[in-house]
N, C-alpha and C positions, 0 to 999 in steps of 0.2 A: 454783558452790557457795560460799557465804559463811558457812556454819554451822560455827563452830570446834568444836562438840561432835560433829559428824558423824564416824562411823568412816571409816577410810581403808583400803581393800583394797589389797594389794600383789600383784604377779605371783607372788611366792613367800613362803612363811612366813605368820605370823599377821598379821591385820589390826590396824591401830592403832586405839585406842579413840577418838581425837580427832585434831585437825589441828595439835597442838602437840608439838614434840620439844625435848628439852634439847640445846642446842648442845654440842659437845665443848669443854670448858673446862680450860685449864691450871690446875692447883691445887697441885702440888708436894707432895702428901700421901702418896705411896707410900714404901716403904722404899728404902734406897740400892741394893739389889739388884734393884729393879723389882717386887718382890712387893707385894701389896695390903696396905695399912695400914688399921687400924680407922677412922681418920679419913676416908679416902677411901670406905670402905664406907658409913659413916654418911651422908656428904654425898650420895652417889648414891641410896641407899635412901630418904632423905627426899624426894628429887625424885620417885621412883617413887610413893611414898605420896601425894604432892601432886597427882598426876593427869597427869604428863607421859606421853603415849602411847608415846614412844620415849625411853629414857634411854641416852645414849651416854657412854662414858668420855672422859677426856682423850685427847690424842694419845699412843698407846702405841708405844714404839719396837720395830721389828721386827728389829733387830740391835743388838748392843752398840755398834758404831761409830755408830749412829744416834741415841744418846741426846743430847738437847739441853738438858735441864733437870735440876737436882737434884730428887730425889723424883718422878721421872717413872715412871709405870706402864710395865712391860715386858711384852712378849708374844713374846720371842725365845728363851725357854728353857723346857723342861718343868718346871723348878723353880718357875716362876711359875703353873703350872696349879692348884694347890690354892686359891690366893687368887682366881684368875679364876673357878674353879668356884663358890666361895662367893658371889662377886658375881653371877654369872649366876643362881644359884639364888635369891638374895635378891631380885633385880629381878623375876624371874618371880613369886615369891610375893607381891610388892607390886603386881602387876598391870600392869607395864610390859613392852613389847617391849624387848629389850636389844641393844646393839651396842658393839663395840670400834672406836675409830678407830685405823687403822694408819698409822704415820708413821716416817719416817727424816729426821733433821735435815740430812743432807748438809753443806754448808758452814756451816750453823748448829749443827752438833753441837759438843759440848764434850769435847775430848780429855782434860781434867783429870778429867772424870767417867767417861769410858769407858775411858781408858787405851789407846785405839786411835787411829790416824791419822785425821785429818779428810779426807773424800773429797767430791768434787763432780763435776758433769759436765765441768768445766774446771779447769785449774790456777788457784788463787787464792792467791797468796803473802800477801796481806793477811790472809786467814783461815787461813793455814797449810794450805790444802787442796790435795790432789793429784787430778788427773783420774782417774776410774775408767777402767780398760780395758774393752773390749767384754765380755770374759768376766766382769769384776767387775759390770758392769751386769746381766748375766744372773743373777748370784748375788743381786743386790738384788731383782730381779723374783721370784726363788724365795723370798727371805726374806719378801716380802709374802704370797706364796701359803702358805708354811709357817705364818705367823702367823695367817692366816685359818683354816686347818685346826685350829690350836691353839685358836682362839676357838670353833670348832664343837665340838671335843672338850670344852671347858669348859662347853658348854651355852648359849652365846649364840645369839640368833636371827639375828645377822648381823654384818657389819663394814662400816666405811666407809673407803675409801682416802683418805688426806689428800694431795690434789693442789694445795693452796692455800698461801697465806701465806709463800711463799718457802722452803719446805722442799724436800727433795731432788727429789721428783716435779715440783714447780713449777719448780725450777731448770732441769730439762730443757726446760721450755716457754719459757724466757727467750730471746727472739730477740736481745737485746743481746749475750749472752755465750756462748750455746751454739752454737759454730761447729765442733763435732766433725765429723770426716770419716768417721765410721762411720755405721751405720744409725740412730743415736740423736741425730744433730745435723744442723744446717744447715737443711734445708727444714722447713716446718711439719709435714708428714707424718712426717718423721723425729723431730722434737722431740716429737710427740704419741705416738710409738710405745710408749714405756714405759708410758703410761697404758693403752693397748689391751692390751698384753701382760700387765699385772698383772690387768686385768679378766678376760681370757680364761683366765688361769692359775687364778685363784680360782674362777671359774665351773666349770672342768673338775675341780677338786680337791675341791669341796664338794658337799653334797647338793642336790637339786632344790628343797628348801624353805628354803634358806639365803639370807637377804636380803643384798643387796650394794648399797652406795651409794658415791658419789664426791663429794668436796668440791672445788670449784674456786673460784679468785679471778678475777674478770673484769678486774681492773685492778691496777696496781702490780707490783712484783717483775719488771719486764721483760715483763709480759703486756700485749698490745695487745687492745683490745676486739674487733676483727674476728676475731682468732684465737681468743679465748675463746669467741665465739659459734660459730665453726666447730667447735671441739672439742666444745662442748656439743651442737651439732646432731648430731655424729657419735655420741656416746654415747647420746643420747636415741633416735636412730633404730635403733641396733644392737639394743636389746632385752635386752642382757645385764645391765644394771643394773635394780634395782628403783626406785631414786630417784637424782636428782641434787640435790646440796645446793650452792646458789650463795651463797657468802659475800660479800655486797655491801658490807659495812662500814656502809652506810646504805641500807636498802631503799627509801627515799623520794627519793633524790637523782638528779640527772642524771649522766651520765658525766663523767670528767675531760677526755677528749679533745675539743678544740674542734669537730672535724668531726661529733661525735655529740651536741652540745648540742641542746636543744629536745625531747628525748624522754627519758623516765625510763629509768634503767639497767635496772630490772627488766623493762621491756617488751621488751628485746632478747632475753630468754630465755623469757618467758611466751608469746610468739608463735611459738616454734619448734614444729614437729610433734614430738610425744613419744609417740605410741601410748599404751601403758598404763604407760610409765615415769612415775613421779611426780616433780614438781618442787617443791623447797623453797627458801626464801630466808631469809637471816639478815641482821641489821644494824639496830640501834636500834629494835627492836620491843619496846616497853615498856608497851603498853596494849592494851585490847580493841579499840579503834577501829583502831589501826595493824595489828593482826593481821588483823582482818576486811578492811581495805583491801588487804592483800597477796593475800588470797584473791579479792577482787573483781577485782584486776588480773590474775588468772590463775594464781597459785601454788596448788599442791595442799595445801601445809602450810607452817608457819613454824617456824624454829628460834630458840629463846629463850636468850640468853646472860645479859646483865646482870640482867634481870628474874628469871631463874631463880636467880641468886645471892641476890638480895634477898628473893625469896619462893619457898620450896619448893613452895607450892601455887598458883603463878601460873595454871596452867590451870584449876584448880577455881574460882578467884576470877573469872577472865575469863568462864567459862561461866555463872557465877551472876549476874554484874553486867556488862552491856554497856558500862558507863562506867568500868570498873575501870582503874586506872593504878598502876604500880609507884611505890613511894616515891621521891621525888627524892633525889639524892645531894648531899652525902655522908650516910651513915648511921652510927650508932654501932657500935662494935665489939661492944657487948652485943647489938644486934639481929642482927648477923651470926653471932655465936656461937649465938644462939637458932635460927638457920637452918642449923645444923650445919656452919658454916664453921670448920674446925679451925685450930689455931695457925699452922701453916705457910702455909695458904691465906690467913689473915687478914694475916700479915706480907707475903705477896706482893701482896695487894691494896693494902696501906698503902704499900708501897715503890714499886710500879710504876705505880700509878694515883693521881694526885694529888688526885682528886676523889671517891674511892670511900668512904674511911673517915674519919669526923670525928675 
């Protein structure tokens, strides 16, 4: 299937209207207490109106200690429910399937924002982080489950577990540093355990039509490709997920590791048995040709980041024009403001990405 406009049925919940999802994107536009701000609402609603089949929030912290960014959306307290409900209602009215990405910063959390100690799978003096006890890991698992229930209560169609990019769940996968002696460290099976427990906990606590996804990074952050493939194979075969979201950084490249050169990174995942679990990929997909190529290589859908910032209607444009390509960067701040990028998001893009804003 290479038709980007084709609907995508899921095991649970509503079918997606096409094969393009908005990637979860840090934008710093929420209120200091994690409640929804109008700027974040406008940013996401504009993407739903632009034709993204799935619109996912930024990484939303599942506990106060997990906050990693200023202006980060929260899903750790019922006081955040009114804004979350408003967002879920708005996305549904605009025609998109909706999801909250669930995240805990771990050693990348910011104690100055949270007022809480920084925690991680291991002691990390450089980050001021203290190793979680076994009981505290169990609490973290429950925090993810409770956040998923909160998302369902707010009316979202599903959630995605953030197991990528070096945040807490990915930190447990880090073979270099996670040498815990309990059931959450050491062997690959033990390091994978938190992922499986969060998945099974959410599946048990939410309804049968609630969609559940997982984002993984196959490289960097102490992740070795063979282990990433093994974990992906496990969760694809298990059937508890509706989709696996592989954040490849570049969907067209070869792996970093020398022993895996000569084969595209994406191929390590598209060739895995997946049953009816859907597989999505993200990374430098900025035009219609690249998006179609990912489907030709075996992905079920693509997640759009940069191009979704540049163009709220990227899916609509791609479906209408098989040669469509996002604007080259940098772009003017005026263009981004017209695309519902609010002041704090614009400042973040200007400050952290040297080639985004002219």
